[in-house]
TIMAR-609936 format. One line per field, with one value per residue (C-alpha): residue in three letters; x, y, z. Coordinates in nm, 2 decimals. Example, Ala and Ser with C-alpha at 12.3 -4.5 7.8 and 13.67 -1.06 7.14 Angstrom:
<pts>
residu <- [ALA|SER]
x <- [1.23|1.37]
y <- [-0.45|-0.11]
z <- [0.78|0.71]
</pts>
This chain:
<pts>
residu <- [MET|SER|VAL|VAL|CYS|ILE|ILE|GLN|PHE|SER|PHE|LEU|SER|GLY|PHE|GLU|GLU|LYS|VAL|LEU|ILE|ASP|ARG|VAL|GLU|ARG|THR|MET|LYS|ILE|ASN|ILE|VAL|ASN|ARG|LYS|PHE|ILE|LYS|PRO|SER|THR|PRO|THR|PRO|VAL|ASN|LEU|ARG|THR|TYR|LYS|LEU|SER|CYS|LEU|ASP|GLU|LEU|ASN|PRO|THR|MET|ASN|VAL|VAL|GLY|LEU|LEU|TYR|TYR|PRO|TYR|THR|ASP|ASN|ILE|GLY|ASN|VAL|ILE|ASN|ASN|LEU|GLU|LYS|SER|ILE|ALA|GLN|ILE|LEU|PRO|GLN|PHE|TYR|PRO|PHE|ALA|GLY|ARG|TYR|ILE|LYS|GLU|ASN|HIS|SER|VAL|ASP|CYS|SER|ASP|GLN|GLY|VAL|GLU|TYR|ILE|GLU|ALA|GLN|VAL|ASP|ARG|GLU|LEU|LEU|GLU|ILE|ILE|GLY|SER|GLY|VAL|GLU|PRO|GLY|GLU|LEU|ASN|ASP|LEU|LEU|PRO|VAL|GLU|VAL|GLY|ALA|ALA|ASP|GLU|ALA|ASN|ASP|PRO|VAL|MET|SER|VAL|GLN|ILE|SER|LYS|PHE|LYS|CYS|GLY|GLY|VAL|ALA|ILE|ALA|THR|THR|ILE|SER|HIS|ARG|ILE|VAL|ASP|SER|SER|SER|LEU|GLY|THR|PHE|LEU|SER|ALA|TRP|ALA|LYS|ALA|SER|ARG|GLY|ASP|ASN|THR|GLU|PRO|ILE|ILE|PRO|ASN|PHE|ASP|SER|ALA|PHE|TYR|PHE|PRO|GLY|GLU|ASN|LEU|GLY|GLU|LEU|ASP|PHE|GLY|THR|ILE|ARG|THR|ARG|ASP|PRO|THR|ILE|VAL|THR|LYS|ARG|ILE|LEU|PHE|ASP|LYS|LYS|ALA|ILE|ALA|ASN|LEU|ARG|ALA|ARG|VAL|SER|HIS|LEU|TYR|GLU|LYS|SER|ASP|ARG|PRO|ALA|SER|ARG|VAL|LEU|VAL|VAL|SER|SER|PHE|LEU|SER|GLU|VAL|LEU|ILE|ARG|CYS|ASP|ARG|LYS|LYS|LEU|GLY|LYS|THR|ARG|ALA|CYS|PHE|ILE|SER|GLN|ALA|VAL|ASN|ILE|ARG|GLU|ARG|THR|VAL|PRO|PRO|LEU|SER|LYS|TYR|SER|CYS|GLY|ASN|LEU|VAL|SER|LEU|GLY|ILE|VAL|GLU|HIS|SER|ALA|GLU|GLU|THR|LYS|SER|LEU|ASP|PHE|GLU|ARG|LEU|VAL|PRO|LEU|LEU|GLY|SER|THR|ALA|ARG|LYS|ALA|VAL|SER|ASN|CYS|LEU|LYS|ILE|LEU|SER|ASN|GLY|PRO|ASP|GLY|HIS|LYS|ILE|LEU|VAL|ASN|ASP|PHE|ALA|GLY|ALA|THR|ASP|LYS|SER|HIS|ASP|GLU|ASN|LEU|ASN|GLY|ILE|TRP|PHE|THR|ASP|TRP|SER|LYS|PHE|GLY|PHE|TYR|ASP|ASN|ASP|PHE|GLY|PHE|GLY|LYS|PRO|ILE|TRP|THR|SER|VAL|ALA|ASN|ILE|PRO|ILE|LYS|ASN|LEU|ILE|ILE|MET|LEU|ASN|THR|LYS|GLU|ASN|ASP|GLY|ILE|GLU|ALA|TRP|VAL|HIS|LEU|HIS|GLU|LYS|ASP|MET|PRO|TYR|PHE|GLU|GLN|ASP|GLU|GLU|ILE|LYS|LYS|LEU|THR|SER]
x <- [-1.62|-1.62|-1.75|-1.74|-2.05|-2.16|-2.52|-2.69|-2.94|-3.08|-3.43|-3.38|-3.43|-3.11|-2.89|-2.84|-2.47|-2.33|-2.26|-1.97|-2.05|-1.80|-2.06|-1.98|-2.22|-2.36|-2.68|-2.83|-2.82|-3.15|-3.16|-3.51|-3.51|-3.89|-4.18|-4.54|-4.90|-5.09|-5.46|-5.71|-5.74|-6.11|-6.26|-6.43|-6.81|-6.97|-7.17|-6.84|-6.66|-6.71|-6.59|-6.71|-6.50|-6.63|-6.62|-6.32|-6.13|-6.18|-6.01|-5.68|-5.35|-5.23|-4.98|-4.93|-4.95|-4.62|-4.50|-4.18|-4.11|-3.76|-3.67|-3.33|-3.22|-3.37|-3.34|-3.69|-3.68|-3.67|-3.98|-4.17|-4.08|-4.21|-4.53|-4.58|-4.71|-4.96|-5.09|-5.15|-5.37|-5.55|-5.66|-5.72|-6.08|-6.15|-5.94|-6.07|-6.02|-5.65|-5.62|-5.81|-5.73|-5.85|-6.07|-6.02|-6.31|-6.56|-6.42|-6.42|-6.20|-6.24|-6.22|-6.16|-5.87|-5.59|-5.37|-5.13|-4.78|-4.53|-4.16|-3.86|-3.53|-3.17|-3.00|-2.62|-2.63|-2.64|-2.96|-2.78|-2.66|-3.03|-3.22|-3.25|-3.00|-2.79|-2.94|-3.08|-3.46|-3.46|-3.26|-3.54|-3.75|-3.52|-3.69|-4.04|-4.20|-4.32|-4.26|-4.46|-4.64|-4.70|-5.07|-5.42|-5.33|-5.51|-5.21|-5.10|-5.17|-5.37|-5.13|-4.77|-4.54|-4.16|-3.96|-3.60|-3.34|-3.02|-2.67|-2.70|-3.02|-3.25|-3.55|-3.76|-4.13|-4.24|-4.61|-4.76|-5.13|-5.30|-5.41|-5.70|-5.84|-5.72|-5.53|-5.26|-5.50|-5.62|-5.26|-5.22|-5.53|-5.41|-5.06|-5.22|-5.44|-5.15|-4.92|-5.19|-5.25|-4.88|-4.82|-5.15|-5.32|-5.70|-5.79|-5.97|-6.02|-5.97|-6.27|-6.22|-6.52|-6.53|-6.85|-6.72|-6.90|-7.23|-7.17|-6.99|-7.11|-6.88|-6.96|-6.72|-6.53|-6.22|-5.87|-5.71|-5.37|-5.11|-4.82|-4.73|-4.56|-4.51|-4.13|-3.92|-3.92|-3.57|-3.70|-3.87|-3.62|-3.68|-3.53|-3.60|-3.61|-3.62|-3.79|-3.69|-3.83|-3.60|-3.69|-4.06|-4.03|-3.84|-4.11|-4.38|-4.20|-4.21|-4.59|-4.65|-4.80|-5.08|-5.18|-5.16|-5.53|-5.53|-5.46|-5.28|-4.99|-4.99|-4.96|-4.64|-4.80|-4.92|-4.59|-4.40|-4.65|-4.63|-4.25|-4.21|-4.47|-4.27|-3.95|-4.11|-4.26|-3.93|-3.75|-4.00|-3.95|-3.57|-3.58|-3.82|-3.72|-4.08|-4.37|-4.63|-4.98|-5.00|-5.23|-5.15|-5.35|-5.38|-5.53|-5.79|-5.90|-6.28|-6.31|-6.50|-6.58|-6.88|-7.25|-7.30|-6.94|-6.74|-6.54|-6.17|-6.12|-6.31|-6.09|-6.09|-5.99|-6.16|-5.99|-6.10|-5.88|-5.82|-5.71|-5.54|-5.53|-5.36|-5.28|-4.92|-4.96|-5.11|-4.85|-4.57|-4.68|-4.71|-4.45|-4.44|-4.63|-4.91|-4.91|-4.96|-5.31|-5.40|-5.33|-5.47|-5.81|-5.82|-5.77|-6.04|-6.28|-6.21|-6.28|-6.60|-6.71|-6.69|-7.02|-7.19|-7.04|-7.30|-7.59|-7.61|-7.67|-7.52|-7.40|-7.19|-7.03|-6.94|-6.73|-6.50|-6.52|-6.50|-6.21|-6.01|-6.08|-6.01|-5.69|-5.56|-5.63|-5.46|-5.15|-5.09|-5.11|-4.76|-4.86|-4.95|-4.72|-4.90|-4.79|-4.95|-4.93|-5.04|-5.01|-4.93|-4.82|-5.14|-5.16|-4.97|-4.69|-4.45|-4.70|-4.67|-4.52|-4.52|-4.36|-4.01|-4.08|-4.18|-4.00|-3.69|-3.78|-4.06|-4.04|-4.19|-3.97|-3.94|-4.30|-4.32|-4.54|-4.37|-4.43|-4.57|-4.48|-4.55|-4.52|-4.44|-4.42|-4.09|-4.04|-4.05|-4.38|-4.24|-4.12|-4.20|-4.01|-4.10|-4.04|-4.02|-4.07|-3.96|-3.86|-3.48|-3.44|-3.61|-3.43|-3.10|-3.29|-3.46|-3.13|-2.95|-3.22|-3.06|-3.35|-3.32|-2.94|-2.98|-3.19|-2.96|-2.61]
y <- [-4.29|-4.22|-3.89|-3.76|-3.57|-3.43|-3.47|-3.29|-3.52|-3.27|-3.37|-3.73|-3.84|-3.98|-3.84|-3.48|-3.46|-3.44|-3.77|-3.82|-4.08|-4.20|-4.31|-4.50|-4.40|-4.73|-4.90|-5.07|-5.44|-5.59|-5.96|-6.10|-6.35|-6.41|-6.36|-6.47|-6.36|-6.28|-6.34|-6.19|-6.37|-6.43|-6.48|-6.19|-6.24|-6.33|-6.00|-5.81|-6.01|-5.75|-5.40|-5.15|-4.85|-4.49|-4.25|-4.08|-4.40|-4.45|-4.11|-4.18|-4.28|-4.64|-4.65|-4.72|-4.49|-4.54|-4.46|-4.55|-4.54|-4.58|-4.71|-4.74|-5.06|-5.14|-5.45|-5.58|-5.51|-5.88|-5.96|-5.66|-5.77|-6.11|-5.96|-5.74|-6.03|-6.14|-5.79|-5.74|-6.05|-5.92|-5.60|-5.71|-5.82|-5.45|-5.35|-5.64|-5.47|-5.45|-5.83|-5.86|-5.81|-5.54|-5.65|-5.39|-5.50|-5.47|-5.16|-5.36|-5.54|-5.92|-5.95|-6.32|-6.30|-6.36|-6.18|-5.89|-5.95|-5.95|-5.93|-5.93|-5.82|-5.76|-5.43|-5.39|-5.04|-4.87|-4.69|-4.36|-4.38|-4.38|-4.13|-3.76|-3.63|-3.94|-4.09|-3.99|-4.01|-4.25|-4.51|-4.54|-4.71|-5.02|-5.04|-5.07|-5.41|-5.34|-5.07|-4.75|-4.81|-5.18|-5.17|-5.25|-5.58|-5.90|-6.05|-5.72|-5.73|-5.43|-5.39|-5.50|-5.45|-5.48|-5.49|-5.40|-5.48|-5.27|-5.38|-5.18|-5.36|-5.07|-5.13|-4.96|-5.05|-4.97|-5.00|-4.97|-4.96|-4.92|-4.57|-4.71|-4.81|-4.55|-4.22|-4.12|-4.04|-4.40|-4.52|-4.32|-4.48|-4.83|-4.76|-4.62|-4.92|-5.16|-4.99|-5.00|-5.37|-5.45|-5.29|-5.43|-5.10|-5.16|-4.80|-4.57|-4.83|-4.72|-4.84|-4.78|-4.71|-4.84|-4.66|-4.41|-4.58|-4.53|-4.15|-4.14|-4.43|-4.55|-4.42|-4.64|-4.32|-4.49|-4.43|-4.09|-4.07|-3.96|-4.11|-4.37|-4.70|-5.03|-5.00|-4.72|-4.41|-4.27|-3.95|-3.84|-3.74|-3.63|-3.36|-3.34|-2.99|-2.94|-2.63|-2.62|-2.40|-2.11|-2.14|-2.14|-1.84|-1.65|-1.72|-1.62|-1.29|-1.20|-1.20|-1.10|-0.77|-0.97|-1.12|-0.83|-0.85|-1.23|-1.44|-1.70|-1.66|-1.82|-2.20|-2.39|-2.57|-2.25|-2.06|-2.36|-2.42|-2.05|-2.04|-2.36|-2.23|-1.91|-2.11|-2.36|-2.08|-1.90|-2.21|-2.28|-1.92|-1.96|-2.29|-2.17|-1.81|-1.71|-1.74|-2.00|-2.01|-2.21|-2.40|-2.49|-2.77|-2.83|-3.15|-3.10|-3.38|-3.38|-3.60|-3.43|-3.14|-3.26|-3.25|-3.50|-3.54|-3.83|-4.00|-3.92|-4.30|-4.32|-4.52|-4.45|-4.15|-3.87|-3.56|-3.24|-3.00|-2.63|-2.50|-2.17|-2.11|-1.81|-1.70|-1.64|-1.27|-1.31|-1.56|-1.30|-1.11|-1.41|-1.38|-1.52|-1.23|-1.27|-1.64|-1.67|-1.50|-1.65|-2.01|-1.95|-1.82|-2.11|-2.37|-2.20|-2.21|-2.58|-2.65|-2.44|-2.64|-2.96|-2.85|-2.88|-3.22|-3.44|-3.20|-3.08|-3.42|-3.46|-3.11|-3.18|-3.48|-3.27|-3.04|-3.34|-3.53|-3.23|-3.07|-3.39|-3.47|-3.11|-3.08|-3.41|-3.30|-2.97|-3.14|-3.27|-2.92|-2.82|-2.45|-2.49|-2.53|-2.76|-2.79|-3.04|-3.01|-3.27|-3.23|-3.54|-3.36|-3.43|-3.80|-3.89|-4.09|-3.99|-4.13|-4.49|-4.69|-5.06|-5.15|-5.02|-4.64|-4.38|-4.35|-4.13|-4.04|-4.09|-4.06|-4.13|-4.22|-4.13|-4.10|-4.11|-3.80|-3.48|-3.15|-3.33|-3.20|-3.41|-3.23|-3.43|-3.32|-3.31|-3.50|-3.19|-3.08|-2.74|-2.78|-2.93|-3.17|-3.11|-3.40|-3.23|-3.46|-3.31|-3.43|-3.49|-3.20|-2.96|-3.06|-2.87|-2.54|-2.61|-2.71|-2.41|-2.16|-1.92|-1.95|-2.33|-2.32|-2.11|-2.40|-2.68|-2.54]
z <- [5.69|6.06|6.20|6.55|6.66|7.00|7.08|7.36|7.53|7.77|7.66|7.76|8.12|8.27|7.99|8.10|8.00|7.66|7.50|7.26|6.99|6.73|6.48|6.17|5.89|5.77|5.72|6.03|6.03|6.14|6.23|6.26|6.55|6.58|6.35|6.42|6.40|6.72|6.73|6.97|7.30|7.23|6.88|6.71|6.72|6.39|6.38|6.38|6.12|5.84|5.92|5.65|5.57|5.60|5.31|5.49|5.51|5.13|5.06|5.24|5.08|5.04|5.32|5.69|5.98|6.17|6.52|6.70|7.08|7.22|7.57|7.74|7.92|8.26|8.48|8.39|8.02|7.93|8.13|7.98|7.63|7.70|7.82|7.51|7.30|7.56|7.62|7.24|7.23|7.54|7.39|7.03|7.09|7.14|6.84|6.63|6.28|6.35|6.34|6.01|5.64|5.40|5.11|4.85|4.63|4.91|5.08|5.41|5.65|5.69|6.07|6.09|6.34|6.09|6.34|6.39|6.26|6.55|6.49|6.73|6.59|6.70|6.59|6.55|6.70|7.04|7.12|7.16|6.80|6.69|6.90|6.83|6.57|6.58|6.27|5.94|5.94|5.65|5.84|6.10|5.83|5.90|6.24|6.09|6.06|5.70|5.44|5.48|5.14|5.19|5.25|5.11|4.95|5.06|5.24|5.41|5.79|5.89|6.18|6.23|6.53|6.55|6.88|6.80|7.07|7.06|7.17|7.49|7.59|7.49|7.27|7.00|6.96|6.61|6.51|6.16|6.09|5.76|5.69|5.50|5.84|6.09|6.14|6.38|6.67|6.64|6.66|6.98|7.13|7.05|7.20|7.51|7.56|7.48|7.73|8.01|7.94|7.94|8.28|8.43|8.47|8.50|8.59|8.35|8.07|7.71|7.51|7.14|6.91|6.55|6.44|6.19|5.90|6.09|6.08|5.75|5.53|5.26|4.91|4.70|4.61|4.48|4.58|4.55|4.40|4.66|4.46|4.72|4.62|4.81|4.81|4.96|4.74|4.73|4.57|4.90|5.17|5.53|5.75|6.12|6.26|6.64|6.76|7.13|7.40|7.31|6.94|7.01|7.24|6.97|6.71|6.95|7.03|6.66|6.66|7.02|6.91|6.74|7.07|7.31|7.39|7.43|7.74|7.53|7.29|6.95|6.98|6.92|6.63|6.47|6.49|6.36|6.07|5.98|6.00|5.78|5.53|5.48|5.43|5.19|4.98|4.98|4.87|4.59|4.47|4.47|4.28|4.01|3.99|4.04|4.29|4.24|4.37|4.69|4.91|5.27|5.43|5.81|5.94|6.21|6.45|6.46|6.77|7.06|6.83|6.65|6.76|6.90|7.00|6.87|7.15|7.17|7.14|6.81|6.56|6.19|5.98|6.15|6.02|5.85|5.66|5.71|5.37|5.28|4.90|4.74|4.39|4.29|4.33|4.68|4.78|4.71|5.03|5.26|5.53|5.89|6.04|5.78|5.79|6.17|6.18|5.84|5.94|6.29|6.15|5.90|6.17|6.39|6.10|6.04|6.41|6.40|6.09|6.30|6.46|6.12|6.01|6.18|6.22|5.86|5.70|5.35|5.35|5.66|5.49|5.19|5.42|5.47|5.14|4.90|5.08|5.08|4.71|4.61|4.80|4.66|4.30|4.35|4.49|4.13|3.98|3.87|3.89|4.26|4.56|4.80|5.17|5.41|5.79|6.04|6.42|6.62|6.93|7.14|7.10|7.42|7.27|7.55|7.81|7.69|7.98|7.90|8.23|8.19|8.21|7.96|7.62|7.60|7.24|6.99|6.62|6.28|5.98|5.61|5.48|5.10|5.05|4.94|5.11|5.42|5.76|6.06|6.40|6.71|7.07|7.26|7.58|7.79|7.63|7.54|7.19|6.85|6.63|6.26|6.02|5.68|5.38|5.05|4.70|4.69|4.44|4.68|5.00|4.92|4.89|5.23|5.40|5.27|5.37|5.62|5.87|5.87|5.90|6.22|6.37|6.25|6.29]
</pts>
C-alpha cells in the first residue's frame, strides 16, 4: 500500500523546504556487501588482557547499547567510508575491551584482540525515507549490525558496526556495544574519538578510562531479569515523540510560576519526563480502570560528580538512579504541575548523592547497587506501574563529523524493554526526541491520549 506523506525537514541542514515522499510501506532490504573483524592497530598488552567487570556492570540487562548517525551524500563520502575501518583500528588500543569477548563465567572480558565486527551494507531506500518521521522506529533495527538483545554469549562481539549506504549515496553509521560493558555515555565517548581519528583531528585527545572496577569492584551479583531476549521482541513497540522548541516552551509556561525566583526555567528533560509520566499514568488508569502504585526512575550520570570526580571519558556503566515511588492513592494526585517539582527534586537528590558514592566506602556503593536491584525487582510487580527514563541528550551525537560533515539526524531503534523512554537531543539543541517503548497492548492507549495526539497530529 502506498501512502503520501509530507515531512518538514526544517531541523535538517540543507533541507529547509518541505519534502514530498511517496513511500511504499515495506520492509527495508539490506544487502551485506562486506563483513570482517577489525583488530586494534597494536596488540593489547598482556597486563590488560583481562578486563574485570564492576558491580554496576553486573547489574545491567543482557542487551546492546545502540546509536545511529545519518549523513547525506557528499562528494568525498566514498573516501571517508574507506577511512572508517582504518580509524577504528587506530583508536581500539585505547578502547581495548571493545575488541574482546565477554566471559560470563568469570564476569570479565577476554581482551585478546578478537576484533570489532565491521559490516558494510547496501539499502534499497533513499535516506529521506528513513530520517525523522519517515520510518517506523522498529524498522531502524534493520540498520543495526546485530540484534539489540544479542549479547553476553562467548561468540558475541562486544562491539559491532554497520555502515549502511542508501540509494541516494547517503549513509547511516550504526554502532552496538554490549551493555554488560558500557553505558550510553561510553558510546558517546567512543563515537567522538572515532570521528576525531577519522578526520585526522589530533587536538584535545579523548583518552578513555577503564577503571570502574577499581572504584566499584565486581561482586558476582548475578544477572537481573529485564526480560530481554536475543531475537526481536514483537511485543515491545516504539513511538517517537518530537518535542520541538514550541512544545518545550508551552510545557515550561505551564510551570513558570514554580520558577519565578529562579534564573533558569525547568529543563527540557524535566518537563518532557514529567509530561510523559502524567500521560503514562493516565493511560495505565484507563486500561485497568483503576490507579496503580507507581515508581518513576531517572538515570543520573555520576561522571564528574563524585569525590574524587570520575573523568567524563570514564567507560563502563556509571549511572545512579533517582526514584520516585508512590502508593496508588498518592499516584491519583500526580499531574504535570506536581510531577515537575517532584522529579526535579528527586534528580537533584540523586546528583547530590554522587558526592557520597566514593567517599562513604561500602555505604556509597549501596546507593547504586541497592537502588538498581530494588528497582528491577519492582518492575516485575504487577501491582506497580514502573516507568524508566534515560537522558542521552548531552552525549554529543550531533557533533560527530567523520569527515563528511555532522549528522543530519541521530536515533536509537526499538529497544526490548517496556516502559523505557530514551530522550535524545534535536539537531538545533532546543528540543527533545522521546523514544517511548511500550508493550504492544499498551501502545494504543498512549497513541490515543489527547495530549499525545496534539503532538503527533
